[in-house]
N, C-alpha and C positions, 0 to 999 in steps of 0.2 A: 555787560557793556563796559568797554574799556574807556577810561578818560583820555582825552587827547593831551599830549605832552605840550608844555609851553614852547614857543618857538625858540627861546633862548637856551633850552636844555641841550646839553651835549650828548651825543651818542657815546656808547661804550668805547668805540674806536677812537673818537676824538678825545675822550677823557684820559685814556692810557698812553697816548702817543706823546713822548717827551719832546721838548723843544730842542733845537739844534745845540743850544748852550748846555742843556742838561745832558744830552748825549756826549758832547765833548768832555764834560766834566766826568761822567761815568767812565768813559774809556781811558781818560788820563789817570783816574784813580785806579782802575783795573790794571793798567800797564805798569803803574808804580809798585803794585803788589806782586805781580807775577815774577817767578824766577824759573830759570831753565833747569833741565835735568842736571847739567853739570854743576850749577850753583847749588841745587838741592843736595847733590852728592858731596860737594865741598862742605856744606853746612852740617851734614849729618854724619859724615865719615863713611858712608856706604859707597859702593861702586855705582857709577851711572847706570850700568845694566840692571842692578838691583832696584834702583829708583824707578826705572822704566817698568820693570816687572810689577812693582808695587802699584804703579799708576794703572797699568793694563788690567790688573786683577782687582782694582778699586779698593786696595788696602791703604792707599794714600790718595787723598783728594787732589784732583787736578783736572786739566782739560787738554784735549788734543786739538791743536789748531793747525790744519794742514797735516804735515807729517811730524810735527814737533809736539812734545808734551810740555806742559807748563804746570806749576804748582805755586804754592805760597810758602813763605818762611813759617807762618803760623801752622800750616798743614804739616810741614816737615817736623816742627817742634812737637806737635800733638802726637804724631806717629812715634817719634823717638821716645817720648815720655809715656806712651801707652804700654800697658803690660803685655809683653811678648815673651813667649817661652820657646827656647830653641829646641830642636829635635823633632821627632815624628809627632804627628797629631794623633790624639787619642779621642775616642768617643765618650 
C-alpha cells in the first residue's frame, strides 16, 4: 500500500520548472558565452569551413540553432590545446 503524499508536496514537473527570472538568467548567461563560427575561426586561426566541419563531426563542442552553429571560447581553446596529429589516421 502506498502512502499518500502531503498536499504541499510538489510534483516532479513543478519541481524542475524554473521561474521566469531563472530562465532569463540562464539564457542571458548562455548568450554571453556563445560565439559564432566566424568568431571561433578568428580565435583559433582555422578557416570557418574547418570550424563548421569540426562542429558537424562533433570534434568541437557546439550547438546548431536554426541553420547557424555556435560554440564557446572554452570549447575552441580545449580543441586547440588537445593533442591532434596531422596526416592520415592509423588503427
